[in-house]
C-alpha positions in Angstrom: -13.0 -8.9 -9.3 -9.4 -8.0 -10.4 -7.0 -10.2 -8.4 -3.3 -9.4 -8.4 -0.2 -10.0 -6.4 3.0 -8.2 -5.4 5.5 -10.0 -7.6 8.4 -10.3 -5.1 6.1 -12.2 -2.8 6.5 -15.0 -5.3 10.1 -14.4 -6.5 12.6 -11.6 -6.7 13.5 -13.0 -10.1 10.9 -11.1 -12.1 10.6 -13.6 -14.9 10.1 -16.4 -12.4 7.4 -14.3 -10.7 5.6 -13.7 -14.0 5.6 -17.4 -14.6 4.1 -18.1 -11.2 1.4 -15.5 -11.6 0.6 -16.8 -15.1 0.4 -20.4 -13.8 -2.2 -19.4 -11.1 -4.2 -17.2 -13.5 -3.4 -14.0 -11.8 -3.5 -11.1 -14.3 -2.3 -8.1 -12.3 1.3 -7.5 -11.2 2.1 -5.0 -8.4 5.8 -4.1 -8.8 8.0 -3.4 -5.7 11.3 -5.3 -5.9 12.4 -6.9 -9.2 15.6 -8.8 -9.3 18.0 -7.0 -7.0 16.4 -3.5 -7.3 13.5 -1.6 -5.9 11.2 0.1 -8.4 12.7 3.5 -9.2 16.2 2.1 -9.4 15.9 0.3 -12.8 17.6 1.5 -15.9 15.7 2.3 -19.2 17.0 -1.0 -20.6 15.7 -2.9 -17.5 12.3 -1.2 -17.8 12.2 -2.4 -21.5 12.9 -5.9 -20.3 10.2 -5.6 -17.7 7.8 -4.5 -20.4 8.7 -7.5 -22.6 8.1 -9.9 -19.8 4.7 -8.4 -19.0 3.7 -8.8 -22.6 5.1 -12.3 -22.8 3.1 -13.5 -19.8 0.0 -11.3 -20.5 0.2 -9.3 -17.3 -0.9 -5.8 -16.5 0.7 -3.6 -13.9 -1.6 -2.5 -11.1 0.7 -0.2 -9.1 4.3 0.9 -8.8 5.1 0.5 -5.1 8.3 2.0 -3.9 8.6 2.9 -0.2 8.4 6.6 -0.9 8.7 8.7 2.3 8.6 5.7 4.5 9.6 6.3 8.1 10.6 9.9 7.8 10.0 11.8 11.1 7.3 14.4 10.4 8.4 16.9 13.0 12.1 16.9 12.0 11.7 16.6 8.2 11.7 19.8 6.1 10.9 20.2 2.4 14.4 21.5 1.7 16.2 18.6 3.5 18.4 16.4 1.2 16.6 13.3 2.3 13.2 14.8 1.5 14.5 15.9 -1.9 15.9 12.3 -2.5 12.4 10.8 -1.9 10.9 13.4 -4.2 13.4 12.4 -6.9 12.4 8.7 -6.5 8.7 9.6 -6.5 9.3 11.2 -10.0 11.2 8.1 -11.1 8.4 5.8 -10.1 5.9 8.1 -11.8 7.9 7.9 -15.0 8.1 4.1 -14.6 4.3 3.9 -14.1 3.7 5.7 -17.3 6.1 3.4 -19.2 4.3 0.3 -17.9 0.7 1.5 -18.3 -0.5 2.2 -14.8 -1.6 5.5 -13.2 -1.1 4.4 -9.6 2.1 5.1 -7.6 2.4 4.2 -4.0 3.4 6.7 -1.3 3.9 5.9 2.4 3.0 8.6 4.9 6.1 9.3 6.9 6.8 8.0 10.4 4.1 7.3 13.0 3.4 9.8 15.8 1.3 7.8 18.3 -0.9 10.7 19.4 -1.6 13.4 16.8 -4.1 15.5 18.7 -4.8 15.9 22.4 -6.7 18.2 24.8 -6.8 19.2 28.5 -3.1 18.8 28.9 -2.6 15.9 26.4 -1.9 18.5 23.7 1.4 19.3 25.6 2.4 16.0 27.1 1.3 13.5 24.5 0.6 15.2 21.2 3.5 17.6 20.8 1.4 20.7 20.8 -1.0 19.3 18.1 1.5 20.3 15.4 2.2 17.1 13.5 -0.9 17.0 11.4 -0.3 20.5 10.0 3.3 19.5 9.3 2.1 16.4 7.5 -0.1 18.5 5.3 2.9 20.7 4.4 5.1 17.8 3.6 2.5 16.3 1.3 1.9 19.4 -0.8 4.8 18.8 -3.2 4.1 15.1 -3.8 0.4 15.9 -4.4 1.4 18.8 -6.8 3.7 16.5 -8.7 0.9 13.9 -9.0 -1.4 16.6 -10.3 1.2 17.9 -12.8 1.9 14.4 -14.0 -1.7 13.3 -14.2 -1.3 10.2 -12.0 -2.8 9.2 -8.7 -0.8 8.7 -5.5 -2.1 5.9 -3.4 -1.2 6.2 0.3 -0.9 3.0 2.1 -2.5 2.6 5.5 0.5 1.4 7.5 1.5 0.0 10.9 4.4 2.5 11.4 2.9 5.5 9.4 1.1 8.7 10.2 -1.9 7.3 8.2 -2.9 4.1 10.0 -6.7 4.1 9.8 -9.6 4.8 7.4 -10.5 7.9 9.3 -7.1 9.4 9.0 -6.8 8.5 5.3 -10.1 10.3 4.6 -9.2 13.3 6.7 -5.9 13.7 4.8 -7.6 13.6 1.4 -10.3 16.1 2.6 -7.8 18.5 4.2 -5.5 18.5 1.1 -8.5 18.9 -1.2 -7.1 16.9 -4.1 -8.5 14.3 -6.5 -5.0 12.8 -7.1 -4.4 11.3 -3.6 -6.3 8.1 -3.0 -6.1 5.2 -0.6 -4.1 2.0 -0.9 -6.1 0.2 1.8 -4.2 -2.4 3.7 -6.8 -3.4 6.3 -4.5 -5.9 8.0 -2.0 -3.1 8.7 -4.8 -1.1 10.3 -5.5 -3.9 12.8 -2.4 -2.5 14.6 -4.3 0.7 15.5 -7.5 -1.1 16.5 -9.3 0.3 13.5 -12.8 -1.2 13.0 -12.3 -2.3 9.4 -16.0 -2.8 8.6 -18.2 -0.9 8.6 -16.3 2.1 10.0 -13.1 2.2 8.0 -14.6 0.9 4.8 -17.4 3.5 4.6 -15.0 6.3 5.5 -12.8 5.6 2.5 -14.9 3.6 0.0 -15.1 6.5 -2.5 -11.3 6.9 -2.4 -10.0 3.3 -2.5 -7.9 2.8 -5.6 -5.9 -0.3 -4.6 -6.2 -2.9 -1.9 -3.6 -5.2 -0.2 -4.8 -8.4 1.4 -3.0 -10.5 4.0 -3.9 -11.8 7.4 -2.2 -11.9 10.8 -2.6 -12.4 14.5 -1.9 -9.0 16.1 -1.0 -8.5 19.7 -0.5 -4.8 20.4 0.4 -5.0 24.1 3.1 -7.5 23.2 4.1 -5.6 20.1 3.9 -8.6 17.9 2.5 -9.6 14.5 2.3 -13.2 13.4 1.3 -13.7 9.7 -1.1 -16.6 8.9 -3.2 -17.9 6.0 -5.9 -15.5 4.9 -9.0 -16.1 6.9 -7.3 -17.6 9.9 -6.3 -14.5 11.8 -7.7 -11.2 13.0 -8.9 -10.4 9.5 -11.4 -13.3 9.6 -14.4 -11.4 11.0 -14.1 -8.7 8.3 -13.1 -10.4 5.1 -16.5 -11.6 3.8 -18.1 -8.2 4.6 -15.3 -6.3 2.8 -15.5 -8.6 -0.2 -19.2 -8.3 -0.4 -19.1 -4.5 0.0 -16.5 -4.1 -2.7 -18.6 -6.2 -5.1 -21.8 -4.3 -4.2 -20.1 -0.9 -4.7 -18.6 -2.0 -8.1 -15.0 -1.5 -7.0 -13.0 -1.4 -10.2 -9.4 -1.5 -8.8 -7.1 -4.4 -8.1 -7.1 -6.5 -4.9 -3.5 -7.4 -4.5 -2.1 -10.3 -2.5 0.7 -9.1 -0.3 2.4 -12.5 0.2 4.2 -12.2 3.4 3.1 -15.5 5.0 5.7 -18.2 5.4 4.3 -21.5 6.7 6.2 -23.7 9.1 8.7 -25.9 7.3 7.9 -24.0 4.1 8.9 -20.8 2.2 7.1 -17.7 0.9 6.1 -19.5 -2.4 4.3 -22.1 -0.3 2.5 -19.3 1.4 1.6 -17.8 -2.0 0.0 -21.0 -3.2 -2.1 -21.2 0.0 -3.3 -17.6 -0.1 -4.0 -17.1 -3.8 -6.6 -19.8 -3.4 -8.1 -18.0 -0.4 -8.0 -14.7 -2.4 -9.9 -16.3 -5.3 -12.4 -17.9 -3.0 -13.2 -14.5 -1.3 -12.9 -12.0 -4.2 -13.1 -14.1 -7.3 
């Protein structure tokens, strides 16, 4: 299978990150932060340098992953707000960068999390804010989806811990309700642990026809204590699901990239030590 990594999980120095991916026989680079800038902030000259380094180290770009629309409050954000317009501007910049670097995938986040989206028998008023947030989310996503359709690229929405779309069910519902072929799923199953999603079989079979990119990491999650503790892949709450997910992706001929999100830092070590531990685990599972 196609194994990749988010490059700043190895190093924020993009050339150094390229060398590390190359030395571990990883062919797909997901771009998020390069040097001192997030994707979407780089100049044309810097994008040319990125292109040169990708060619030098024989790497392909899997996804351009800016934090577009991250954390924006659904109920207080309007499409004519300056902040919304700024995120749309950066979405266009990341789409342009994706085209320059040879990928058709651009990440979008899904605004800020409302804990209860729907309720009934009184919960609609007291917990779910009148059941209005989902319709508002659909409205806020109309322009990003239209831009993706106009530009001929695919938006991949990440299942997030602090986002409106946290689960496989919600990701599938958003795609169905918007009725577009240009919104797909960036499935981060570890993030979905924080909403008690049943990753396999429930979440997987809800979204399997819409998965365009995958993030893999592992963690011990304690929702009542509001904590996340990252750990090596296969040693946390992902452990019961990983083999089933890997086998299902292979069986269903998944053709996208499985990208290591290297956020694990071992005791008395650094993130690069975590990378070397987890890239071996990734290859064992998905190679």
